[in-house]
N, C-alpha and C positions, 0 to 999 in steps of 0.2 A: 584657671578655667576648669580644669579637671577636678580640682579640690572642691570647688563649690557645687559641682554637679555629681559628686561621688555619692553612692548609696551607702558606703561604709561609715560615713560620718553622720552624726545626728544634726538636726536643724539648729539646735542650740550651739553646737561647736562651730557650724558654718556662720551663724550670726555673730559669734564671738570673733571669728577671723575677720569678718567684715568690719566690725567695730574697732578692732585692735590694729589691723594691718591696712585694709583697703581705705577706709574713711580718712584716717590721718594723712595718708599719702595724697588723696584727692583734695583734702581741705587745706593742705599746707600752702600758705600764701593766698588762698582764696578769700580770707577775711577782709582784705583791703580792696578787693575787686568791686567795681561798680557794675553789677551784673546787667548785661543787656538781655533782651528777650531771647536772643539766640543762645547765649551762654546759659541762661536759666533753663531753656528747653534741653540743651545738651546734657546738663547735669542731671536733670530729671530722667532723661532717657538712660543715662549710664546707671543711675540708681535703680531704675526699674529692671534693667537688664541683669544686674547683679542679684537682685531679689528674686527674679524669675529663675535664675540658676539655683539659688538656695532652696526655694520652695518647690521647684520642679513643676511638671505639668499636672493638670487636674483631669480626672476621669469624668467624661460626660455620661450621665446616667441614662439618657435617652438612646444615644447611638452606641454607647459602649466604647467609643474612641477616646483619644487623649487630646486635650487642647491646652493652649497657653492660658495662664491666669490673666485676668483683666487687671488694669491698674487699681481699681477700687478693691478688688479681692486681695491684691498684694498688700495694700496699705491697711486693710483690716487685719491681716495676719501679722504684719510687722508693726508693733506699737510705738517704735521710736520715731522721733521727729525726722522730717525729710532733710536731705542735704542742704536745701535752700534755707530752711529754718535754722539749721546748725550754723551755716555761714553767717546768717543775719545775727544770731545771738552772740557768736564769737566776735563779730565786728562791733557789736554794741558793748561787749564786755571789756573792750580795750579802754584803759584809762591812763592818764598821764598827768604828771605834775606840770605846773606853769613854767618851770625852769628848763624843761626838756626841749630839745630842738624840734621834735615832732609836734609839740604843742604850738610852738612859734609858727611852724609851717601851717598848721591847721587854722589858726586864727589870723595869720598874717595876710596882707593884701599885696599881691605881686605888682611890680611896676611894669609899665609898658602896655602895648596894645595887645588885645586878644584877637585870635583869628575870626574871620567873618563866619556868620552862621549861628545856629543854635548852640548854646553852651552844653557840653557833655555833662552827664550826671556825675556828681562827685560823691565821694565816700560820705561826706557830711549830709548831702541830700538824701542818701539812702537811710541814714540814721533818722532823719526827720520824718521820712515816709513811714518807717517802722513805728515810730512813736505816735504818729497820727493814726495808724491802724488800731492802736490800743487806747486811744483817747488821751494821750499825754502830750499833745502838740503844743500846749502853751508854756511848757516848762523850759528853763534854761538848762539843757541837757549837759553842757560842758561842765558847769559847776556841779550839777547833780552827780555826774560820773566820778567826781573826786572822792565821794563818800561811798565806799564799796557796799556797805549794808543797804543803804537807800537805793543804790543803783541796781541791785539784784532784782528787785520787784519788777521793773519794766522789762529787764532782760529775760527773766523767766516767763513773763507773760507773752513776749514775742516768740519765745521758744515753744510754747505750748499751743500757739495758734494752729489751726488745721489748714494745711495747704491742699487745695483740690488736686 
């Protein structure tokens, strides 16, 4: 906390600390989450809080007082993709061979009855939503992901989408 709000360090160093230390800790394990709206909101709040600490308050020209930066101002100052986009791109970047157990679980059909009610959103559903956002909804993404060079195009497109 004190490191990010310190006046002794430049903004570039603080952003480096954010990218090298804070973001990897927050993102560890998040790639496989099916983000609910609540989790999405909490991650955005956390990201905005960290960026407000880094960039500090802004001086109001009219009153001469200090005020917090608005979300839009923060995102204009910080050019990197948001945490949510980073999670989505990492999630899409995962690829696996057909012989791996993770692949068998991904494409397999579980036996037995499922609980009553609406089905929870799965990791696969999130990938399909991301591909639909960029207009790649008709493709067989599991086969496409096996070829790293071809798969990078949709992953980079999702990464560069602007999140409000």
